[in-house]
C-alpha positions in Angstrom: 0.0 0.0 0.0 1.3 3.5 -0.9 0.8 6.7 0.9 -2.4 8.8 0.8 -1.3 12.2 -0.6 -3.2 15.4 -1.1 -1.8 18.0 -3.6 -3.0 21.5 -4.5 -1.9 24.9 -5.8 -2.4 28.2 -4.0 -3.3 31.3 -5.9 -3.2 35.0 -5.2 -6.9 35.9 -5.3 -9.0 37.6 -2.6 -10.7 34.5 -1.3 -13.9 34.9 0.6 -15.6 32.8 3.2 -18.2 30.3 2.0 -19.5 26.8 2.5 -18.5 24.2 -0.1 -21.0 21.5 -0.9 -20.7 18.0 -2.5 -23.7 15.8 -3.0 -25.4 15.8 0.4 -22.3 16.8 2.3 -21.0 20.3 3.1 -18.1 22.0 4.8 -18.2 24.5 7.6 -17.6 28.1 6.7 -14.0 28.3 5.3 -11.9 30.8 3.4 -9.9 28.3 1.4 -11.3 25.6 -0.8 -8.5 23.2 0.3 -9.9 23.1 3.8 -13.2 21.9 2.5 -11.7 19.3 0.1 -9.4 17.9 2.8 -12.3 17.6 5.3 -14.6 16.0 2.7 -12.2 13.8 0.8 -8.8 13.6 2.5 -9.2 14.0 6.3 -6.5 11.5 7.4 -3.9 11.5 4.7 -0.2 10.8 5.1 1.0 13.9 3.2 -0.4 17.3 2.2 1.5 19.3 -0.3 0.7 22.9 -1.5 2.6 24.4 -4.4 3.0 28.2 -4.1 4.6 31.0 -6.1 6.4 33.6 -4.0 3.5 36.0 -4.1 0.9 33.3 -3.3 3.1 32.1 -0.4 3.4 35.6 1.1 -0.3 36.4 0.6 -2.0 33.2 1.8 0.1 30.4 3.0 0.2 31.1 6.7 -3.6 31.7 6.8 -4.3 28.6 4.8 -2.0 26.4 6.9 -3.6 27.8 10.1 -7.1 27.0 8.7 -6.1 23.3 7.9 -4.4 22.8 11.3 -0.8 23.0 10.0 -1.0 20.0 7.7 0.7 21.5 4.6 4.2 21.0 3.4 4.9 24.0 1.1 6.8 23.6 -2.2 8.0 26.8 -3.8 7.4 27.0 -7.6 8.0 29.6 -10.3 5.2 31.7 -11.9 4.7 29.3 -14.8 4.7 32.0 -17.5 7.1 30.2 -19.8 7.5 26.7 -21.1 10.7 26.3 -19.1 8.9 27.3 -15.9 6.0 25.0 -16.6 8.4 22.1 -17.0 10.0 23.1 -13.7 6.6 22.9 -12.0 6.0 19.6 -13.6 9.2 18.2 -12.2 8.6 19.6 -8.7 5.2 18.0 -8.4 6.3 14.7 -9.9 9.2 14.6 -7.4 6.9 14.6 -4.4 5.0 11.6 -5.6 6.2 8.1 -4.6 5.6 4.6 -5.9 1.9 3.5 -5.4 0.7 6.8 -3.9 -3.1 7.3 -3.8 -3.7 10.9 -4.8 -6.4 13.5 -4.3 -5.8 16.7 -6.3 -7.5 20.1 -5.8 -7.2 22.1 -9.0 -9.2 25.1 -8.0 -6.4 27.8 -7.7 -3.4 29.2 -9.6 -3.1 29.8 -13.3 -5.7 28.2 -15.6 -2.9 26.1 -17.2 -2.3 24.4 -13.9 -5.3 22.0 -13.9 -4.3 20.8 -17.4 -0.7 20.4 -16.3 -1.8 18.6 -13.2 -4.1 16.1 -14.8 -1.5 15.3 -17.5 1.2 14.9 -14.8 -0.9 12.5 -12.8 -1.5 10.4 -15.9 2.2 10.3 -16.5 2.8 9.4 -12.8 0.3 6.5 -13.1 2.6 5.0 -15.7 6.0 5.8 -14.1 5.2 5.5 -10.4 2.0 3.4 -10.5 0.1 6.0 -8.5 -3.7 5.8 -8.2 -5.8 9.0 -8.7 -8.7 8.7 -6.3 -10.1 12.2 -6.6 -9.7 15.5 -8.6 -11.9 18.4 -7.4 -12.6 21.9 -8.3 -14.4 24.5 -6.2 -16.7 26.5 -8.5 -16.7 29.8 -6.6 -17.6 31.7 -9.7 -21.1 30.3 -9.5 -21.8 32.9 -6.9 -21.2 35.7 -9.4 -18.6 38.4 -10.1 -16.2 39.0 -7.2 -17.3 42.5 -6.6 -21.0 41.5 -6.3 -20.7 38.5 -4.0 -20.7 40.4 -0.6 -23.7 42.5 -1.7 -25.6 39.4 -3.0 -24.6 37.2 -0.1 -23.7 39.3 2.9 -23.8 36.3 5.2 -21.0 33.7 4.5 -23.3 30.9 5.5 -25.5 31.7 2.5 -22.6 31.3 0.0 -23.0 27.7 -1.1 -20.3 26.8 -3.6 -20.4 23.4 -5.3 -17.3 21.2 -5.4 -17.1 19.5 -8.9 -15.7 16.0 -9.2 -13.3 16.0 -12.2 -11.9 12.5 -11.5 -13.7 11.2 -14.6 -11.3 13.2 -16.8 -8.4 11.2 -15.5 -10.4 8.0 -16.0 -11.2 9.1 -19.6 -7.5 9.3 -20.3 -7.2 5.7 -18.9 -10.0 4.7 -21.3 -8.2 6.3 -24.2 -4.9 4.7 -23.4 -6.2 1.2 -22.6 -8.6 1.3 -25.6 -5.8 2.3 -27.9 -3.5 -0.4 -26.5 -6.2 -3.0 -27.2 -7.0 -1.8 -30.7 -3.4 -1.4 -31.6 -1.9 -4.5 -30.1 -4.7 -6.9 -29.3 -3.7 -6.9 -25.6 -6.8 -6.4 -23.5 -5.2 -6.4 -20.1 -5.4 -2.6 -19.4 -8.8 -2.2 -20.9 -10.2 -5.0 -18.8 -8.5 -3.4 -15.7 -10.1 0.0 -16.4 -13.5 -1.5 -17.2 -13.4 -3.8 -14.2 -12.5 -0.9 -11.8 -15.4 1.2 -13.2 -18.1 -1.4 -12.8 -16.9 -2.9 -9.5 -18.7 -0.3 -7.3 -21.8 -0.5 -9.4 -22.0 -4.3 -9.1 -21.3 -4.0 -5.3 -24.0 -1.4 -4.8 -26.6 -3.3 -6.9 -25.5 -6.7 -5.4 -24.6 -7.9 -8.9 -28.0 -7.1 -10.3 -27.3 -4.1 -12.5 -28.0 -5.5 -16.0 -25.7 -3.2 -17.9 -22.8 -3.8 -15.5 -23.4 -7.5 -15.8 -23.3 -7.3 -19.6 -20.1 -5.3 -19.5 -18.6 -7.9 -17.2 -19.5 -10.6 -19.7 -18.1 -8.6 -22.6 -14.9 -8.2 -20.6 -14.7 -12.0 -20.2 -15.2 -12.5 -23.9 -12.6 -9.9 -24.8 -10.1 -11.5 -22.5 -10.8 -14.9 -24.2 -10.4 -13.4 -27.7 -7.2 -11.7 -26.7 -5.8 -14.9 -25.2 -6.8 -16.8 -28.3 -4.8 -14.5 -30.6 -1.8 -14.4 -28.4 -1.7 -18.2 -28.1 -2.8 -19.1 -31.7 -6.1 -20.9 -31.0 -7.0 -21.5 -34.7 -9.9 -23.8 -34.0 -11.5 -21.0 -32.0 -11.1 -18.5 -34.9 -12.8 -21.0 -37.2 -15.7 -21.6 -34.9 -15.8 -17.9 -34.0 -18.0 -18.6 -31.0 -16.5 -15.9 -28.6 -16.1 -13.4 -31.4 -19.8 -13.7 -32.5 -21.0 -13.5 -28.9 -19.1 -10.3 -28.2 -20.2 -8.7 -31.5 -23.8 -9.6 -30.6 -23.4 -8.1 -27.1 -21.8 -4.9 -28.4 -24.6 -4.4 -30.9 -27.3 -4.7 -28.2 -25.5 -2.9 -25.4 -27.2 0.3 -24.2 -24.5 2.3 -22.5 -25.6 4.3 -19.6 -22.9 3.7 -17.1 -19.7 3.9 -19.1 -20.2 6.2 -22.1 -16.4 6.1 -23.0 -16.6 2.3 -23.4 -19.1 2.2 -26.3 -16.9 4.0 -28.9 -14.0 1.6 -28.1 -16.3 -1.4 -28.5 -17.8 0.0 -31.7 -14.3 0.3 -33.1 -13.5 -3.2 -32.1 -16.8 -4.5 -33.5 -15.9 -3.1 -37.0 -12.8 -5.3 -36.9 -14.8 -8.4 -36.0 -18.0 -7.9 -37.9 -17.2 -10.2 -40.8 -16.6 -13.4 -38.8 -19.1 -16.3 -39.5 -19.6 -19.7 -38.0 -17.1 -22.2 -39.3 -16.1 -20.0 -42.2 -12.6 -20.5 -43.7 -12.3 -16.7 -44.2 -12.3 -16.4 -40.4 -8.8 -17.9 -40.4 -7.5 -15.4 -43.0 -9.2 -12.5 -41.0 -7.3 -13.8 -37.9 -4.0 -13.5 -39.8 -4.9 -10.0 -40.8 -5.6 -9.2 -37.1 -2.1 -10.5 -36.3 -0.5 -8.3 -39.0 -2.4 -5.3 -37.9 -1.4 -5.8 -34.2 2.2 -6.7 -35.0 1.7 -10.3 -33.8 4.2 -11.5 -36.3 5.1 -14.9 -34.8 1.5 -15.7 -34.3 0.6 -14.5 -37.8 3.2 -16.7 -39.5 2.1 -19.8 -37.5 -1.6 -19.0 -38.1 -1.1 -18.5 -41.8 0.5 -21.9 -42.3 -2.0 -23.7 -40.2 -4.8 -21.8 -41.9 -3.5 -23.0 -45.2 -3.5 -26.6 -44.0 -7.0 -26.2 -42.5 -8.5 -24.7 -45.7 -7.0 -27.4 -47.9 -8.4 -30.1 -45.5 -11.9 -28.5 -45.9 -11.5 -28.2 -49.6 -10.7 -31.9 -49.9 -13.5 -32.8 -47.5 -11.1 -34.1 -44.8 -11.4 -33.5 -41.0 -9.3 -30.5 -40.4 -8.4 -31.6 -36.9 -7.0 -35.0 -38.1 -3.4 -34.9 -37.1 -2.2 -37.5 -39.6 -3.8 -35.7 -42.6 -2.5 -32.3 -41.5 1.0 -33.8 -41.3 0.6 -35.2 -44.8 -0.5 -31.9 -46.3 2.2 -30.0 -44.4 4.9 -32.4 -45.6 3.8 -32.3 -49.2 3.6 -28.5 -49.2 6.8 -28.1 -47.3 9.1 -30.2 -49.4 7.4 -33.1 -51.1 6.0 -31.2 -54.0 9.6 -30.6 -55.1 10.8 -34.2 -54.7 10.3 -37.4 -56.8 7.9 -39.8 -55.1 10.5 -42.4 -54.5 12.0 -40.1 -51.8 8.6 -40.2 -50.1 8.7 -43.9 -49.1 8.1 -43.3 -45.5 5.2 -40.9 -46.0 3.6 -43.0 -48.7 3.2 -46.2 -46.7 -0.4 -45.4 -45.9 -3.4 -45.4 -48.3 -4.5 -42.1 -46.7 -1.2 -40.5 -47.7 -1.4 -41.6 -51.3 -5.0 -40.5 -51.6 -4.4 -37.1 -50.0 -1.3 -36.4 -52.1 -3.2 -37.4 -55.2 -6.0 -35.0 -54.3 -3.5 -32.2 -53.6 -2.0 -32.7 -57.0 -5.4 -32.1 -58.5 -5.6 -28.6 -57.1 -4.8 -26.1 -59.9 -2.6 -23.7 -58.1 -1.1 -26.1 -55.6 2.5 -25.3 -56.7 2.0 -21.6 -56.0 0.4 -22.4 -52.6 3.4 -24.6 -51.8 5.9 -21.8 -52.7 4.3 -19.4 -50.3 4.0 -22.2 -47.6 7.7 -23.0 -48.0 8.7 -19.3 -47.6 6.7 -19.2 -44.4 8.3 -22.4 -43.2 11.8 -20.9 -43.2 10.7 -17.8 -41.3 8.6 -19.9 -38.8 11.5 -22.2 -38.1 13.9 -19.2 -37.6 11.6 -17.2 -35.4 10.7 -20.2 -33.2 14.3 -21.0 -32.7 15.0 -17.5 -31.4 17.3 -16.5 -34.2 20.0 -19.1 -33.2 20.0 -20.8 -36.6 23.0 -20.3 -38.9 20.9 -18.7 -41.6 18.8 -16.5 -39.3 17.4 -13.2 -40.9 16.9 -9.6 -39.8 13.9 -8.9 -37.6 12.1 -6.8 -40.2 12.1 -9.6 -42.7 9.6 -11.6 -40.8 6.7 -9.2 -41.1 7.6 -8.5 -44.7 7.4 -12.3 -45.4 4.1 -12.6 -43.5 2.5 -9.7 -45.4 3.7 -10.8 -48.8 2.7 -14.5 -48.4 -0.6 -13.5 -46.8 -1.6 -11.6 -49.9 -0.5 -14.5 -52.1 -2.3 -17.2 -50.1 -5.5 -15.1 -49.7 -5.8 -15.0 -53.4 -5.0 -18.7 -53.9 -7.0 -20.5 -51.2 
């Protein structure tokens, strides 16, 4: 467990007494918004940091720290009026954060660039220091009106009710964008499932597992995890059947998003990539190879393309595609047998099945072209699976090039 940390910036304005409200909670009459956010959201934290310019410090720090009971550690910062100074502020804030901190951030005061800087910094710290952002809050004092009118409109500080806005969702939105991009770009669903799971967990807890949309999203999560694992581990039979893919497409189509609006566009983008799968359709296997190419899953793509070729030929010849012996016969014939006289095939030709399958393969018009592409893939598959330790290993970039070229050839031949 990391520390619980509260961070904020102090401005130079003429702050007036008021009561800050959030949902059905409210603070006592305070001058500084930080006093309210600490009371409502961070009462017993390990560290409280306030970042102040020289003017903000001389104008307000002592009064602020007195109002919060001396909790704050003060960090001096420059004005932030140049790019160099903004980066200095970035570094100063980043340096106070430690691994696994849980952070509440009050963004109310200081220059208007500071909230943007702060939210971006917290996102960066999530990645570098594994922090968790548990709250971002803004005191909307301007709701009371112009500064010169407030005392006239609200002479009694107790009548000045100022809402605290919860901006945590903007940090979560960045998580959605990053995790969604990772899944669409790489096919790895880990981060997306984590963000989604964290978002629906409190909803499921509050509804005791009965919220229909949250349950649907949880089921979609399980299917996405299964699909992601299938691609990373080359589950070709699952691509052919397309059971999980068709289920998730159906669920995405009928999902009415009320709880997680940022999730639906990600799912819609994913759905467009999976829309053309059909039950037991050979084209599923070629689409799976295209997925591997798009997601830079080169090793999986090479393996999948060779095994898809064997499977499609099995189906074309009306053989069971999961029959190991027949797959071996087709693989051997495509891999080297097509270039050899039959007397060199004595061991392979001992069974009637082998003779029949090879005879059927010879009857396919473009079998020689299929074999050439298959053989080109065999060399790369062997090299990549042996980790580049073979004598004739090739440069890394050659693998994807070979995959893409032979995919285009075989897609037109099969």
